[in-house]
PLY file of the C-alpha trace (Angstrom):
ply
format ascii 1.0
element vertex 501
property float x
property float y
property float z
element edge 500
property int vertex1
property int vertex2
end_header
139.60 -171.45 -2.08
139.10 -168.93 -4.66
141.47 -168.96 -7.51
144.03 -165.99 -7.83
142.11 -164.91 -11.08
139.21 -162.57 -12.09
136.21 -164.26 -10.87
133.27 -164.68 -12.96
129.77 -162.88 -12.38
127.31 -164.96 -10.61
124.84 -166.77 -13.06
122.31 -167.93 -10.73
119.78 -165.54 -11.99
118.16 -166.05 -15.43
118.90 -163.47 -18.01
115.92 -162.10 -20.15
118.39 -161.23 -22.90
119.41 -164.82 -23.59
115.96 -166.19 -23.70
114.41 -167.81 -26.81
112.22 -165.05 -27.64
114.85 -162.44 -27.22
117.14 -164.41 -29.78
114.19 -164.14 -32.13
113.70 -160.56 -31.38
117.47 -160.00 -31.96
117.19 -161.82 -35.48
114.26 -159.64 -36.45
116.08 -156.43 -35.44
119.12 -157.48 -37.54
116.81 -158.07 -40.67
114.96 -154.89 -40.04
118.32 -152.96 -39.63
119.70 -154.23 -42.78
116.63 -153.31 -44.60
116.75 -149.88 -43.03
120.22 -149.10 -44.43
119.34 -148.22 -47.76
116.73 -145.79 -46.45
119.21 -144.40 -44.30
121.74 -143.72 -46.78
119.17 -141.51 -48.60
118.21 -139.68 -45.30
121.76 -138.62 -43.84
123.91 -136.16 -45.52
126.96 -136.92 -43.04
127.94 -140.60 -43.36
129.36 -140.51 -39.97
125.82 -140.18 -38.64
124.98 -143.31 -40.32
127.96 -145.05 -38.95
127.12 -143.87 -35.44
123.19 -144.97 -35.95
124.01 -148.52 -36.92
127.23 -148.83 -34.73
125.24 -147.55 -31.84
122.38 -149.78 -32.41
124.78 -152.80 -32.43
126.38 -151.65 -29.30
122.95 -151.32 -27.58
122.03 -154.81 -28.56
125.42 -156.16 -27.31
124.90 -154.15 -24.11
121.43 -155.65 -23.38
122.86 -159.17 -23.93
125.77 -158.53 -21.66
125.93 -155.30 -19.39
129.52 -155.63 -18.77
130.40 -154.76 -22.42
128.32 -151.39 -21.65
130.24 -150.68 -18.72
133.56 -151.17 -20.63
132.19 -149.06 -23.50
131.56 -146.39 -21.01
134.78 -146.21 -19.65
136.53 -146.28 -23.12
134.24 -143.61 -24.39
134.61 -141.32 -21.58
138.38 -141.48 -21.49
138.81 -140.93 -25.27
136.20 -138.02 -25.34
134.54 -140.03 -28.07
131.15 -138.38 -27.79
132.63 -134.92 -27.72
134.83 -135.77 -30.76
131.70 -137.11 -32.52
129.83 -134.16 -31.76
132.48 -131.91 -33.37
132.32 -133.93 -36.53
128.69 -132.97 -36.92
127.22 -136.25 -35.20
124.67 -136.31 -32.29
125.96 -136.89 -28.88
126.34 -140.61 -27.90
126.99 -140.06 -24.22
123.47 -139.38 -22.93
121.38 -141.89 -24.81
124.18 -144.52 -23.84
123.85 -143.57 -20.20
120.03 -143.78 -20.49
120.46 -147.28 -21.96
122.70 -148.27 -18.95
120.21 -146.98 -16.43
117.43 -148.97 -18.20
119.58 -152.19 -17.97
120.16 -151.61 -14.34
116.59 -151.05 -13.69
115.16 -154.08 -15.77
117.60 -156.45 -13.82
116.60 -155.18 -10.60
112.87 -155.24 -11.26
112.73 -158.34 -13.20
115.34 -160.55 -11.50
116.14 -158.79 -8.30
119.70 -158.29 -9.68
120.32 -155.25 -7.31
122.87 -152.67 -8.32
126.14 -152.74 -6.32
126.13 -150.41 -3.21
126.09 -147.03 -4.47
124.60 -144.77 -1.53
127.95 -144.18 0.10
129.69 -142.61 -3.10
126.35 -140.90 -3.99
126.58 -139.25 -0.64
130.11 -137.84 -1.00
129.47 -136.86 -4.52
126.13 -134.95 -3.54
127.67 -133.39 -0.58
130.53 -131.97 -2.70
128.24 -131.00 -5.33
126.13 -129.11 -2.88
129.04 -126.99 -1.91
129.23 -125.74 -5.47
125.29 -125.24 -5.65
125.62 -123.11 -2.62
127.65 -120.61 -4.25
124.63 -119.47 -6.19
123.86 -117.48 -3.37
126.80 -115.10 -3.51
128.66 -115.68 -6.90
128.82 -112.55 -9.24
128.22 -114.43 -12.37
125.54 -117.12 -11.56
125.60 -118.46 -15.35
129.23 -119.65 -14.67
128.05 -121.36 -11.37
124.95 -122.92 -13.45
127.41 -124.06 -16.13
129.93 -125.64 -13.69
127.14 -127.24 -11.61
125.53 -128.86 -14.53
128.72 -130.27 -15.91
129.56 -131.74 -12.55
126.26 -133.43 -11.99
126.65 -134.98 -15.39
129.72 -136.51 -14.38
128.33 -137.38 -10.91
125.96 -139.68 -13.00
128.65 -141.62 -14.62
130.27 -142.02 -11.18
126.96 -143.72 -9.84
126.26 -145.72 -13.10
130.00 -147.30 -13.01
129.58 -148.07 -9.25
126.24 -149.65 -9.75
127.51 -151.77 -12.58
131.00 -152.99 -11.46
130.08 -156.44 -9.89
133.22 -158.62 -9.75
136.94 -158.81 -10.07
136.82 -159.92 -13.47
134.81 -156.50 -14.42
137.23 -154.44 -12.30
140.26 -156.19 -14.32
138.68 -155.36 -17.59
137.79 -151.79 -16.70
141.28 -151.16 -16.04
142.24 -152.63 -19.31
139.57 -150.48 -21.01
141.56 -147.53 -19.74
144.64 -148.89 -20.90
143.14 -149.60 -24.34
141.82 -146.02 -24.29
145.39 -144.95 -23.89
146.61 -147.16 -26.85
143.91 -145.72 -28.94
144.85 -142.07 -28.29
148.55 -142.38 -27.90
149.04 -144.57 -30.94
147.28 -142.02 -33.17
149.39 -139.12 -31.78
152.51 -140.88 -31.81
152.19 -141.70 -35.41
150.91 -138.09 -36.11
154.37 -136.96 -34.39
156.58 -139.41 -36.32
155.24 -138.69 -39.85
154.89 -135.01 -39.32
150.97 -135.13 -40.29
150.01 -132.22 -37.92
147.64 -130.69 -40.34
145.37 -133.84 -40.24
143.53 -134.20 -36.96
142.53 -137.68 -37.46
138.75 -137.32 -37.22
139.57 -134.89 -34.11
141.32 -137.50 -31.80
144.87 -135.66 -32.62
144.76 -132.11 -32.49
148.11 -130.48 -32.62
149.23 -126.72 -33.03
152.28 -124.62 -33.14
153.19 -123.15 -29.96
155.96 -121.31 -28.03
158.27 -123.96 -26.62
160.69 -121.67 -24.53
161.62 -118.07 -25.26
164.55 -117.67 -27.68
163.60 -121.04 -29.57
161.47 -121.65 -32.72
158.04 -122.47 -32.10
157.21 -126.16 -32.82
154.19 -128.45 -32.92
152.75 -129.82 -29.68
150.40 -132.89 -29.72
147.25 -132.27 -27.80
145.08 -135.48 -28.75
141.33 -135.30 -28.58
141.30 -132.57 -25.93
143.16 -129.76 -27.82
145.48 -128.73 -25.06
148.99 -130.62 -24.84
149.25 -130.14 -20.99
145.94 -131.64 -20.32
146.47 -134.61 -22.81
149.73 -135.25 -21.38
148.23 -135.33 -17.79
145.50 -137.85 -18.98
148.28 -140.14 -20.32
150.54 -140.10 -17.50
147.88 -141.27 -15.18
147.88 -144.73 -17.03
151.71 -145.32 -16.93
151.84 -146.83 -13.41
148.92 -149.09 -14.45
150.59 -150.21 -17.47
153.91 -150.83 -15.58
151.72 -153.05 -13.17
150.14 -154.98 -15.96
153.54 -155.46 -17.80
155.16 -157.02 -14.80
152.21 -158.92 -13.32
149.63 -159.70 -15.94
148.98 -163.34 -16.10
147.75 -163.17 -19.98
150.92 -163.06 -21.78
149.21 -161.65 -24.89
147.90 -158.81 -22.67
151.40 -157.98 -21.49
152.48 -157.23 -24.91
149.52 -154.86 -25.04
150.79 -153.27 -21.81
154.33 -152.69 -23.43
152.60 -151.00 -26.41
150.56 -148.89 -24.05
153.72 -147.72 -22.19
155.58 -147.05 -25.55
153.21 -145.03 -27.22
151.85 -143.07 -24.00
155.63 -142.40 -22.89
156.29 -141.01 -26.51
153.06 -138.77 -26.70
153.85 -137.33 -23.40
157.34 -136.25 -24.46
155.96 -135.01 -27.67
153.56 -132.92 -25.76
156.42 -130.91 -24.39
154.74 -130.53 -20.80
156.92 -129.91 -18.12
154.35 -130.47 -15.63
153.55 -133.94 -17.10
157.30 -134.74 -16.87
157.65 -134.09 -13.09
154.23 -135.89 -12.51
155.26 -138.85 -14.39
158.51 -138.81 -12.51
156.63 -139.01 -9.20
154.23 -141.71 -10.32
156.99 -143.96 -11.89
159.02 -143.34 -8.53
156.07 -144.58 -6.61
155.97 -147.76 -8.62
159.62 -148.23 -8.30
159.42 -148.01 -4.50
157.05 -150.64 -4.45
159.10 -152.66 -6.88
162.72 -151.70 -6.78
164.51 -152.38 -10.22
167.23 -154.81 -10.35
170.85 -153.41 -10.70
171.10 -154.82 -14.11
167.80 -153.16 -14.95
169.15 -149.72 -13.67
172.16 -150.06 -15.69
170.02 -150.91 -18.96
167.82 -147.71 -18.14
170.88 -145.55 -17.58
172.54 -146.78 -20.98
169.36 -146.23 -22.68
168.98 -142.67 -21.29
172.64 -141.82 -22.66
171.38 -143.18 -26.16
167.93 -141.58 -26.33
168.57 -138.13 -24.36
170.65 -136.71 -27.36
168.23 -137.76 -29.90
165.49 -135.80 -28.16
164.61 -132.54 -29.94
166.71 -129.67 -28.66
163.54 -127.52 -28.12
162.27 -130.37 -25.63
165.73 -130.34 -23.67
165.68 -126.49 -23.48
162.06 -126.66 -22.23
162.81 -129.06 -19.43
165.77 -126.90 -18.49
163.48 -124.10 -17.57
161.79 -126.09 -14.86
164.05 -124.80 -11.95
163.13 -121.31 -13.10
159.73 -121.82 -11.78
160.78 -123.11 -8.26
161.83 -120.35 -5.81
165.45 -120.30 -4.85
166.47 -122.31 -7.99
165.63 -119.52 -10.51
168.67 -118.13 -12.30
166.60 -115.81 -14.56
163.49 -113.50 -13.81
160.32 -115.42 -14.25
159.27 -112.61 -16.36
161.48 -113.51 -19.09
159.33 -116.69 -19.75
155.94 -115.94 -21.22
154.15 -119.16 -19.81
155.74 -118.64 -16.25
154.57 -114.99 -16.35
150.91 -116.19 -16.98
151.09 -118.94 -14.39
152.66 -116.65 -11.71
150.20 -113.89 -12.40
147.16 -116.31 -12.23
148.35 -117.91 -8.88
149.19 -114.93 -7.29
146.09 -113.31 -8.14
144.20 -116.69 -6.98
146.20 -116.25 -3.49
144.79 -112.79 -3.20
141.17 -113.91 -4.11
141.55 -116.72 -1.35
142.53 -114.17 1.17
139.67 -111.85 0.41
137.09 -114.85 0.44
138.79 -117.64 2.47
135.90 -119.39 3.76
133.56 -119.89 0.90
135.18 -118.57 -1.98
133.89 -116.46 -5.08
131.67 -119.09 -6.54
131.95 -122.06 -9.25
133.72 -120.77 -12.28
134.20 -117.24 -11.05
137.82 -117.34 -10.93
138.07 -115.88 -14.46
135.74 -113.10 -14.14
137.59 -111.95 -11.10
141.02 -112.28 -12.58
141.83 -108.70 -13.90
140.48 -107.23 -10.63
143.13 -108.88 -8.59
146.05 -109.29 -11.28
145.94 -105.90 -12.73
148.51 -104.27 -10.48
150.93 -107.29 -10.40
152.64 -106.37 -13.68
153.01 -109.88 -14.96
150.17 -110.29 -17.59
149.32 -107.58 -19.84
146.59 -109.52 -21.55
142.93 -108.28 -21.16
141.17 -111.61 -21.20
140.28 -113.99 -18.33
142.95 -116.43 -17.00
142.84 -119.65 -15.70
144.22 -120.59 -12.05
146.61 -123.04 -13.50
146.15 -125.11 -10.20
143.35 -127.44 -9.29
143.57 -126.87 -5.57
143.93 -123.20 -5.85
140.77 -123.37 -8.28
138.87 -124.95 -5.48
140.25 -122.56 -2.85
139.23 -119.43 -4.90
135.84 -120.70 -5.86
134.69 -122.82 -2.91
136.88 -121.59 -0.38
138.44 -123.62 2.63
135.00 -125.22 3.19
135.09 -126.71 -0.47
138.63 -127.94 -0.18
137.96 -129.33 3.24
135.05 -131.47 1.74
137.10 -132.18 -1.37
140.17 -133.47 0.73
138.22 -135.50 3.07
136.53 -137.32 0.17
139.81 -138.17 -1.46
141.18 -139.16 2.01
138.19 -141.57 2.48
138.50 -142.71 -1.02
142.30 -143.74 -0.75
141.80 -145.29 2.68
139.09 -147.63 1.09
141.25 -148.51 -1.76
144.02 -149.52 0.72
141.49 -151.75 2.63
140.43 -153.31 -0.53
143.95 -154.21 -1.42
144.37 -155.74 1.93
141.38 -157.93 1.58
142.50 -159.08 -1.84
145.80 -160.06 -0.22
143.97 -161.93 2.46
142.00 -164.17 0.06
145.17 -164.86 -2.07
144.27 -162.46 -4.96
147.48 -160.55 -4.71
147.20 -159.64 -8.42
144.46 -157.23 -7.50
146.56 -155.82 -5.01
149.18 -154.60 -7.44
146.22 -153.76 -9.87
145.06 -151.33 -7.56
148.34 -149.97 -6.42
149.01 -149.35 -9.96
145.84 -147.42 -10.29
146.37 -145.49 -7.02
149.87 -144.45 -8.30
148.45 -143.20 -11.60
145.67 -141.29 -9.57
148.50 -139.62 -7.51
150.37 -138.68 -10.67
147.05 -136.94 -11.91
146.60 -135.09 -8.62
150.05 -133.97 -8.54
149.80 -132.76 -12.19
146.83 -130.55 -10.81
149.49 -128.48 -9.04
150.19 -126.94 -12.57
146.56 -127.52 -14.10
143.03 -126.41 -13.15
140.16 -129.10 -13.72
139.29 -127.83 -17.18
138.23 -131.45 -18.36
136.81 -132.95 -15.23
135.40 -136.19 -16.95
138.80 -137.87 -17.21
139.24 -137.06 -13.21
135.56 -138.31 -12.54
135.86 -141.53 -14.59
139.03 -142.31 -12.39
137.04 -141.52 -9.28
134.12 -143.79 -10.25
136.45 -146.69 -10.75
138.01 -145.89 -7.29
134.56 -145.85 -5.68
133.83 -149.42 -7.21
137.07 -151.01 -5.94
135.77 -151.48 -2.26
132.61 -152.99 -3.51
134.38 -155.59 -5.65
136.71 -156.39 -2.75
134.10 -156.74 -0.24
132.00 -159.08 -2.49
135.04 -161.14 -3.20
135.93 -161.34 0.38
132.52 -162.51 1.38
132.41 -165.17 -1.36
135.76 -166.49 -0.26
134.51 -166.79 3.56
131.47 -168.52 2.37
133.21 -171.18 0.37
135.51 -171.89 3.43
134.81 -174.90 5.68
133.01 -174.20 9.04
135.30 -172.72 11.68
137.95 -171.61 9.43
138.61 -167.80 8.54
140.13 -166.03 5.77
0 1
1 2
2 3
3 4
4 5
5 6
6 7
7 8
8 9
9 10
10 11
11 12
12 13
13 14
14 15
15 16
16 17
17 18
18 19
19 20
20 21
21 22
22 23
23 24
24 25
25 26
26 27
27 28
28 29
29 30
30 31
31 32
32 33
33 34
34 35
35 36
36 37
37 38
38 39
39 40
40 41
41 42
42 43
43 44
44 45
45 46
46 47
47 48
48 49
49 50
50 51
51 52
52 53
53 54
54 55
55 56
56 57
57 58
58 59
59 60
60 61
61 62
62 63
63 64
64 65
65 66
66 67
67 68
68 69
69 70
70 71
71 72
72 73
73 74
74 75
75 76
76 77
77 78
78 79
79 80
80 81
81 82
82 83
83 84
84 85
85 86
86 87
87 88
88 89
89 90
90 91
91 92
92 93
93 94
94 95
95 96
96 97
97 98
98 99
99 100
100 101
101 102
102 103
103 104
104 105
105 106
106 107
107 108
108 109
109 110
110 111
111 112
112 113
113 114
114 115
115 116
116 117
117 118
118 119
119 120
120 121
121 122
122 123
123 124
124 125
125 126
126 127
127 128
128 129
129 130
130 131
131 132
132 133
133 134
134 135
135 136
136 137
137 138
138 139
139 140
140 141
141 142
142 143
143 144
144 145
145 146
146 147
147 148
148 149
149 150
150 151
151 152
152 153
153 154
154 155
155 156
156 157
157 158
158 159
159 160
160 161
161 162
162 163
163 164
164 165
165 166
166 167
167 168
168 169
169 170
170 171
171 172
172 173
173 174
174 175
175 176
176 177
177 178
178 179
179 180
180 181
181 182
182 183
183 184
184 185
185 186
186 187
187 188
188 189
189 190
190 191
191 192
192 193
193 194
194 195
195 196
196 197
197 198
198 199
199 200
200 201
201 202
202 203
203 204
204 205
205 206
206 207
207 208
208 209
209 210
210 211
211 212
212 213
213 214
214 215
215 216
216 217
217 218
218 219
219 220
220 221
221 222
222 223
223 224
224 225
225 226
226 227
227 228
228 229
229 230
230 231
231 232
232 233
233 234
234 235
235 236
236 237
237 238
238 239
239 240
240 241
241 242
242 243
243 244
244 245
245 246
246 247
247 248
248 249
249 250
250 251
251 252
252 253
253 254
254 255
255 256
256 257
257 258
258 259
259 260
260 261
261 262
262 263
263 264
264 265
265 266
266 267
267 268
268 269
269 270
270 271
271 272
272 273
273 274
274 275
275 276
276 277
277 278
278 279
279 280
280 281
281 282
282 283
283 284
284 285
285 286
286 287
287 288
288 289
289 290
290 291
291 292
292 293
293 294
294 295
295 296
296 297
297 298
298 299
299 300
300 301
301 302
302 303
303 304
304 305
305 306
306 307
307 308
308 309
309 310
310 311
311 312
312 313
313 314
314 315
315 316
316 317
317 318
318 319
319 320
320 321
321 322
322 323
323 324
324 325
325 326
326 327
327 328
328 329
329 330
330 331
331 332
332 333
333 334
334 335
335 336
336 337
337 338
338 339
339 340
340 341
341 342
342 343
343 344
344 345
345 346
346 347
347 348
348 349
349 350
350 351
351 352
352 353
353 354
354 355
355 356
356 357
357 358
358 359
359 360
360 361
361 362
362 363
363 364
364 365
365 366
366 367
367 368
368 369
369 370
370 371
371 372
372 373
373 374
374 375
375 376
376 377
377 378
378 379
379 380
380 381
381 382
382 383
383 384
384 385
385 386
386 387
387 388
388 389
389 390
390 391
391 392
392 393
393 394
394 395
395 396
396 397
397 398
398 399
399 400
400 401
401 402
402 403
403 404
404 405
405 406
406 407
407 408
408 409
409 410
410 411
411 412
412 413
413 414
414 415
415 416
416 417
417 418
418 419
419 420
420 421
421 422
422 423
423 424
424 425
425 426
426 427
427 428
428 429
429 430
430 431
431 432
432 433
433 434
434 435
435 436
436 437
437 438
438 439
439 440
440 441
441 442
442 443
443 444
444 445
445 446
446 447
447 448
448 449
449 450
450 451
451 452
452 453
453 454
454 455
455 456
456 457
457 458
458 459
459 460
460 461
461 462
462 463
463 464
464 465
465 466
466 467
467 468
468 469
469 470
470 471
471 472
472 473
473 474
474 475
475 476
476 477
477 478
478 479
479 480
480 481
481 482
482 483
483 484
484 485
485 486
486 487
487 488
488 489
489 490
490 491
491 492
492 493
493 494
494 495
495 496
496 497
497 498
498 499
499 500
């Protein structure tokens, strides 16, 4: 019987990267690399480029020896915007060369040792079909350059999805990939929590902790809002809240006690950073995601009492501006508003964008206006609403309205079908893990699903301006059924003849 622990990858195939000749090759490369440092110091004007060069070379060698580390690095770098941050610091992009390396490793293992990539055609088909919905908007969009930029960005992210699916081989790799997400959260949120507590808002910590003074609520003095490596506090908090349910599950169920402490660390700094972002949408989305987790695992009465007591202690210590901002949430809900929405600047902008978006949809309901074309049509549809006096483009502030206005009902139908199939397959994977006595993975996947629901609920308030975060989550989601199917088959093969799982 398989143990209820992450499974090791099969080792029946020889590994070219562990051969004697490859060890000599690695030794030679290490010596050559050391000899090249002096020359590189004279050549590079930016020390960060030198660090990335040799750090990247080391990462490449480690990845070639063990592809799992490459997968974990890809997840971590994607969720921290590592490559984008380095580019802003004057260094070259690391994402494209690293993806090329991973593709090379996949090909070599397939060609030399018949280590086929994990099943990827089904995810690729869904990704391709949804992508072609966007490509089709070239035919009728007013601004085809916006379509071009949006489509290129989409298919770049699609490549990452396929690479993750191809490389996710075992429950062990799935478990570690989830932890790569959590460590990404620890990395980002620890920096921004420190930034908030020390008041060092002028220091962006190499670009991983941007912050700006913004309006909190009308009539209250502006304050700093932390924005992490993204540069926008609302999107940053959306990225962090997705990790909260996953961290909750690991705090409750992680078998490695040391990792449980990391889960507590992750929850602490991510929760703090979400609050310090002053994001109302994140607060609501976090409440929904946390409620899902508590429905699955209701807290004990003593825990409820402790949480309530802590609430009475902590809430009075929160900044008055944060409490004032949360108090404005009902003003955006029809029937609950006690004041005119036009008195709140952020509500005016959102209301104008969403009403204009509905007008765009009714004018072009089936196929939409074209990828990225919401902005250049905004003034046309919002001018007579009287809510927004600005003269620049506005974002839709709603992921689903964005899809409706740019790809129409057809695009939203394809997206909805893709997400329905994805959640259905994840639920089937959870069932298979339970049947083979690997219930820990049932909880792990449920926490991941709850986080993804939180992300998508936050999409009611935010458009998909930073899609890579979303697609790295979708990549892991697509890999989950493959991992479950493989573990299930291995379990059945290990059973005596005549027994069933």
